N, C-alpha and C positions, 0 to 999 in steps of 0.2 A: 566195951571198947568197940569201936567201929573201924572200917577201911581195913587195912591188911592185917590189923591186930585184932579184929573181931573174933571173939571166942564162941559167940552164941547166936546162931540165926535162928534160934527156936521162936515161932510165933510169927515170923516175917511173913507177910503175905505178898508184898511187892517191894523188890529193891531196885533202884533206878538212880540216875544222876542227871541233873540239868545245870545250865548256867543261871546262878542268881542274878535276878534283876532288880528287886527291892523286897523290903519288909523283914529282912533278917539282919542281925547285927554282923554281916560279913561284908566284904567288898563286892561291888557290881561285877558282873562277868566272871565271877570265880565259880569253878565246878563245885556244886554241892550235891552231896550223896544224900538220898532219901530213902528212909527205911519205913514202910507202912506195917503197923501192927494192928490188932483188933482194937486196941484201946487207945492208941497214939499214933502220931508221926514223928519220927526222929530225923533231924537234919545234922549232917556232919560236914564241915569244910575246914581242913587243916586241922588244928588242935581245938576248933570251937564245936560244941555238940549242944543241939537245941532240941527240946521235947515239946511238943503240941498235943495235948489231950484231945482226943476225939470228940468229948463233950463241948468242946470250945468251938469245934468247927461249925461254922453255918453254911457253907457251900465250898464246892470245889468245881472248878469249869474251865474251859479252854476259851481264850479270847485271840481272835485273829485281827491283826492290825495291819491294813494294807496301807503301804506308802508308795505314792508315785513322785518319783523324781525325773527332772529334765535332764538331760545330757545332752551337750552340744556334740554334734558329730560333723567332721568335715568330709566333704565328697571329693576325695582324691581324683577319682574318675571323672566327675563332673568338671574339675579343674583341667584335665588334660584334655578334654574334648572342647571345652570352652577356649582353650589357648588355641587348638588347632583351627577353630573356626573364625576367632577374632582377636588372636594375640593375647597380649598381657590383660587387656579389660575383659575378655571372654572368660580367661581362667579366674579371675576375681569374681565375677558374677556368678559362673557356674560352679564355682568352688567354694563358695561361702559356707559357712558353718549352718547347719540345720538343727533344728530341735527335735529330739527323740524322747518320747516317754518311755520310762523304764519302771515297771511295776515290781515292788519287792513286797512280799507277804511275810510277816514274822507272826507267829503262834506264840502264845503264852499260857503257862499254867497258873491259875490264880486260886489261892486258897483264902477264903475268907473266914474269919474267926473272932470271937468275941473275947476282948482284953478287958477285964473289969467292965467299966460302962461304955466301951469304945469299940466299934467295929474296925478291925484292922485287916491288912491284906498282905499276903506274900506272894510275889511274882517269880516265875522261872521262864527263860527263854527256852522253848521246846524244839526249835527247828531241827535239832540233831537227834530227836528222841520221841516223836508223836506218838509212836505206839504204847510206850510207858504211860505217858501222860493220859491217854485215853482209859488205859488200865485202872488208874488211879480215881479218874472221874466215874468209870462204872462201878469200882467198888465202892465208893462214896454213896452213889445213888443207891445201891444194892443195900447196904448195912447201916448207913448212918443218917441219910438224908432226912432232915428235920420235917416234920408234919407242917410247920409254920412258924415263923419268927415275929414277935411281937416287940417293936422298939419305941420307947417314949422318948420323944424329943423335947 
């Protein structure tokens, strides 16, 4: 059993939780508990429990996605100054909306694994818990990192 009803923490090397992005049969943005064991990683969300054997994991890494959004900002101070100088036309000219770039960075924990003959991925949004994600990556690099992967296309 997992979550509050978990009876046995024996063997867990890392316990954490992230918001699921894709790759598991659970909805997007749902909090998912992650239990790392020496031989597997277990995922738990609600009543859904999923196990991924370490022997299937090809890589665990963090990807940062930077998104730049443009946001329109109105200059209230410019409108007031423009109105004082040249009335309504000055307010319209000096108070017009300007474009401001806002940079948002989102980090993801990606687990790449081999499923039968196909390479698949599980993604988690880690912006609320980057230290735990880094621990999972370090643990993988120390204990399970493959010496090389050969894929035939």
